[in-house]
C-alpha positions as CSV (number, residue, x, y, z in Angstrom):
1,X,123.3,59.2,92.0
2,X,119.6,58.7,92.3
3,X,117.2,59.6,89.6
4,X,115.5,62.3,91.8
5,X,118.7,64.0,92.6
6,X,119.8,64.0,89.0
7,X,116.4,65.5,87.9
8,X,116.8,68.2,90.6
9,X,120.3,69.1,89.5
10,X,119.2,69.3,85.9
11,X,116.3,71.6,86.9
12,X,118.5,73.8,89.0
13,X,121.0,74.2,86.1
14,X,118.2,75.1,83.7
15,X,116.7,77.5,86.4
16,X,120.1,79.3,86.8
17,X,120.4,79.7,83.0
18,X,116.9,81.2,82.8
19,X,117.4,83.5,85.8
20,X,120.6,84.8,84.2
21,X,118.6,86.1,81.3
22,X,115.4,87.4,82.9
23,X,114.8,89.7,85.9
24,X,111.7,91.4,87.2
25,X,111.6,95.2,87.4
26,X,109.0,97.6,88.8
27,X,107.5,98.2,85.3
28,X,107.6,94.5,84.4
29,X,107.9,92.1,87.4
30,X,108.6,88.4,87.1
31,X,105.8,85.8,87.4
32,X,107.5,82.9,89.0
33,X,105.9,79.4,89.1
34,X,106.7,76.6,91.5
35,X,105.1,73.2,91.3
36,X,105.4,70.4,93.8
37,X,103.9,67.0,93.5
38,X,100.6,68.0,95.0
39,X,100.4,71.9,94.8
40,X,101.3,74.7,92.5
41,X,102.3,78.2,93.5
42,X,102.8,81.5,91.6
43,X,104.1,84.9,92.7
44,X,104.8,88.2,91.1
45,X,108.2,89.5,92.2
46,X,110.0,92.8,91.7
47,X,113.7,91.6,91.8
48,X,115.1,95.1,92.0
49,X,113.4,95.9,95.3
50,X,113.2,92.3,96.4
51,X,109.5,92.4,97.1
52,X,106.6,90.0,96.3
53,X,103.8,92.1,94.8
54,X,101.2,89.3,94.5
55,X,100.9,85.6,95.1
56,X,98.5,82.7,94.7
57,X,98.6,79.0,95.3
58,X,96.4,76.0,95.1
59,X,96.5,75.8,98.9
60,X,95.0,79.3,99.3
61,X,92.1,78.6,97.0
62,X,89.3,76.6,98.8
63,X,87.6,75.5,95.5
64,X,90.9,73.9,94.4
65,X,90.6,71.1,97.0
66,X,89.6,67.7,95.4
67,X,90.1,69.0,91.9
68,X,92.5,67.6,89.3
69,X,96.0,69.2,89.4
70,X,95.7,70.5,85.9
71,X,92.5,72.3,86.9
72,X,94.1,73.6,90.1
73,X,96.8,75.3,87.9
74,X,94.0,77.0,85.9
75,X,92.5,78.3,89.1
76,X,95.8,79.6,90.4
77,X,96.4,81.3,87.0
78,X,93.1,83.2,87.2
79,X,93.8,84.0,90.9
80,X,97.3,85.4,90.2
81,X,95.9,87.5,87.3
82,X,93.2,89.0,89.7
83,X,95.9,89.6,92.4
84,X,98.2,91.3,90.0
85,X,95.5,93.6,88.7
86,X,94.8,94.6,92.3
87,X,98.5,95.4,92.7
88,X,98.5,97.4,89.5
89,X,100.6,95.1,87.5
90,X,99.6,94.2,83.9
91,X,102.9,93.3,82.1
92,X,105.1,90.5,83.5
93,X,108.0,88.3,82.5
94,X,107.2,84.6,82.8
95,X,109.7,82.5,84.8
96,X,108.9,78.8,84.4
97,X,111.6,78.1,87.0
98,X,113.3,75.3,85.1
99,X,110.1,73.3,84.4
100,X,109.0,72.4,80.9
101,X,106.4,74.7,79.5
102,X,103.9,71.9,79.4
103,X,101.0,70.6,81.5
104,X,100.4,72.4,84.7
105,X,102.8,75.2,84.0
106,X,101.2,75.9,80.6
107,X,97.7,75.7,82.1
108,X,98.7,78.3,84.7
109,X,100.2,80.6,82.1
110,X,97.2,80.3,79.7
111,X,94.8,81.1,82.5
112,X,96.9,84.1,83.6
113,X,96.8,85.4,80.0
114,X,93.0,84.9,79.9
115,X,92.8,86.8,83.2
116,X,94.5,89.8,81.6
117,X,98.2,89.5,82.2
118,X,100.5,90.2,79.3
119,X,103.7,88.2,78.8
C-alpha cells in the first residue's frame, strides 16, 4: 500500500467518524472545508434539505492568485463569512473534513470567526 493511499484511507476513516457526530440543520448548517494541494474550498451545507447555502474557494477569489496558501485560506474564510451573512446564516457547525485543525484549516476557521461566523 502506498503512503498516499494510506493517508487517504486514514482521513476517510476520521471523516466518517466526525460526520457521524455532526450534521447541519437549517438553524445551524455545517461549514465544510476541503483542501487540495493547491486550493482550498469551503461551503455551508444544510444536510436536512441537502442544499448548499453558500460557498467560497481560492479559485473564485481573484486576489488569491499568486498568494501563499495560508493567506489564501484567510481570504476564503472572510469570503465564506460574507457569503453566509448574505444567506442569513450566523451560527454554523465546523466540519474539518478529516484534516487536522492546523495550518490552512485553522487559518480559514479563524478568518471566518473574525468575519462574524459563530462556531
